C-alpha positions as CSV (number, residue, x, y, z in Angstrom):
1,M,67.7,70.8,130.3
2,E,68.7,71.1,126.6
3,E,69.8,74.1,124.5
4,H,69.8,73.9,120.7
5,F,71.9,75.9,118.3
6,K,72.2,75.9,114.5
7,V,75.8,77.0,113.8
8,K,77.9,77.8,110.7
9,N,81.2,76.3,109.6
10,V,80.8,72.7,110.8
11,K,82.5,70.7,108.0
12,C,84.3,67.7,109.5
13,G,85.0,65.5,112.5
14,G,87.7,68.0,113.7
15,C,85.0,70.7,113.9
16,V,82.8,68.3,115.9
17,A,85.7,67.6,118.3
18,A,86.5,71.3,118.7
19,I,82.9,72.1,119.6
20,E,82.5,69.2,122.0
21,T,85.8,69.9,123.8
22,G,85.1,73.6,123.9
23,L,81.6,73.4,125.3
24,E,82.1,70.4,127.7
25,G,84.4,72.6,129.8
26,L,81.6,75.1,130.6
27,P,79.7,74.9,133.9
28,G,76.6,72.7,133.9
29,V,77.4,71.0,130.6
30,Q,76.9,67.2,130.7
31,S,77.0,66.3,127.0
32,V,77.3,67.9,123.6
33,K,76.0,66.4,120.3
34,V,76.9,67.8,116.9
35,V,75.3,66.9,113.6
36,I,77.7,67.9,110.8
37,E,75.1,67.9,108.0
38,S,72.7,70.3,109.6
39,G,75.1,72.3,111.9
40,Q,72.8,71.4,114.8
41,V,74.4,71.5,118.2
42,T,72.5,70.1,121.2
43,V,73.9,70.7,124.7
44,T,72.5,68.8,127.7
45,G,73.0,69.7,131.3
46,E,71.8,71.6,134.3
47,Q,71.4,75.4,134.7
48,L,72.9,76.0,131.3
49,D,73.8,79.6,130.4
50,R,72.6,80.0,126.7
51,G,74.6,83.3,126.4
52,A,77.8,81.7,127.6
53,L,77.3,78.7,125.3
54,A,76.7,81.0,122.3
55,A,79.7,83.1,123.2
56,K,81.9,80.1,123.4
57,L,80.6,78.8,120.0
58,D,81.4,82.2,118.5
59,E,84.9,82.2,120.1
60,L,85.5,78.7,118.6
61,G,84.6,79.9,115.1
62,Y,81.1,78.4,115.0
63,P,78.7,81.3,115.2
64,E,74.9,80.8,115.2
65,A,73.4,80.7,111.7
């Protein structure tokens, strides 16, 4: 299963690392891919909770665009 998000404020490798680290700790998350240029975040895993992922992104400072 995959969930896709377009988020704001992704500007550098540090942003990518913060998103990856923050989301990888959530239940069911197997991998996270972030594209800086588009702000696209793809989360792969099983039984993903889209609401929890979006809330975590917001908490990290990367709200949905």
